[in-house]
C-alpha positions in Angstrom: 122.0 94.7 108.9 123.0 92.7 112.2 125.2 95.9 113.2 122.5 98.4 112.0 120.0 96.2 114.5 122.5 96.3 117.1 122.8 100.2 117.3 118.9 100.1 116.7 118.2 97.9 119.9 120.8 100.1 121.8 119.3 103.3 121.0 115.5 102.2 121.5 116.5 100.7 124.6 118.0 103.9 126.0 115.6 106.5 124.0 117.9 108.5 122.3 120.4 108.9 119.4 122.4 111.0 121.6 123.9 108.1 123.4 125.8 106.9 120.6 129.4 108.2 120.0 130.2 110.2 116.8 131.8 107.1 115.4 129.0 104.8 116.2 126.4 107.4 114.7 128.8 107.7 111.5 128.8 103.9 111.0 125.1 103.6 111.9 124.7 106.2 108.8 127.4 104.7 106.5 125.5 100.9 107.0 122.0 102.4 106.6 123.1 104.2 103.5 124.5 100.8 101.9 121.2 99.2 102.8 119.4 101.4 101.2 121.3 101.4 98.1 121.0 97.4 98.3 117.6 97.5 98.2 117.0 100.2 95.5 119.3 98.1 93.3 116.9 94.9 93.6 114.3 95.2 90.7 110.5 95.0 92.0 108.4 92.4 90.6 105.9 93.9 88.1 102.7 94.5 89.0 100.2 92.2 86.9 97.6 94.6 85.5 94.5 92.4 85.0 93.4 92.6 81.3 89.7 92.6 81.3 87.3 94.6 83.5 85.7 92.0 85.4 89.7 90.9 86.5 90.0 94.8 87.6 87.1 94.5 89.9 88.2 91.1 91.2 91.4 92.8 92.3 89.7 95.4 93.7 87.3 93.5 95.6 90.3 91.8 97.0 92.2 95.1 98.1 89.0 95.8 99.8 88.2 92.1 101.3 84.8 92.4 99.9 82.7 89.6 98.5 80.7 89.8 95.3 77.3 90.5 97.0 79.3 93.3 99.1 80.7 94.9 96.1 77.2 94.6 94.2 76.1 96.6 97.4 78.7 99.1 97.0 78.1 99.7 93.7 74.2 100.3 94.2 73.2 97.3 91.6 71.6 93.9 92.4 73.6 90.7 93.2 72.0 89.2 90.0 73.0 91.8 87.8 76.7 92.0 89.0 77.1 88.4 88.9 76.0 88.5 85.1 78.2 91.3 84.5 81.3 89.6 86.0 80.5 86.3 84.3 80.5 88.1 80.8 76.4 87.4 80.3 75.7 91.2 80.7 77.2 94.4 79.2 78.6 97.4 81.3 76.1 100.5 81.4 77.1 103.9 81.5 75.9 104.1 85.1 78.2 101.4 86.3 81.0 102.7 84.5 80.5 105.7 86.3 80.3 104.2 89.6 83.6 102.2 88.7 85.7 105.1 88.1 84.3 107.2 91.3 84.1 104.3 93.7 86.5 102.1 92.5 89.4 104.6 91.0 89.4 102.3 87.7 90.3 104.7 85.1 87.8 105.7 82.4 90.3 104.6 79.7 90.9 101.1 81.2 87.0 101.1 81.6 86.3 102.0 77.8 88.8 99.8 76.3 88.0 96.7 78.3 84.1 97.2 78.1 
């Protein structure tokens, strides 16, 4: 990686890959392919899918950096009703289910299974 960085700094400072010799360009290509192969060999951490609908909404809120009252406004429901739903005191309505799908891109299958 240090060799790749050296080549890239040289190219960046002079503004063109044309400044590399053919041997240097070939070496940069070889090293880049090795780095890519190494990165591809590292398994990604599994993405944990929330197990509840309120959990999924929490994920969507975090992605958008929204507070609960902001999400309630975004979904056109009162903050109190949204809080009740998030705390399991109120069941989801068809209207809210549609908004979760249309505005938050939560799959209808997930909504139906977890509602």
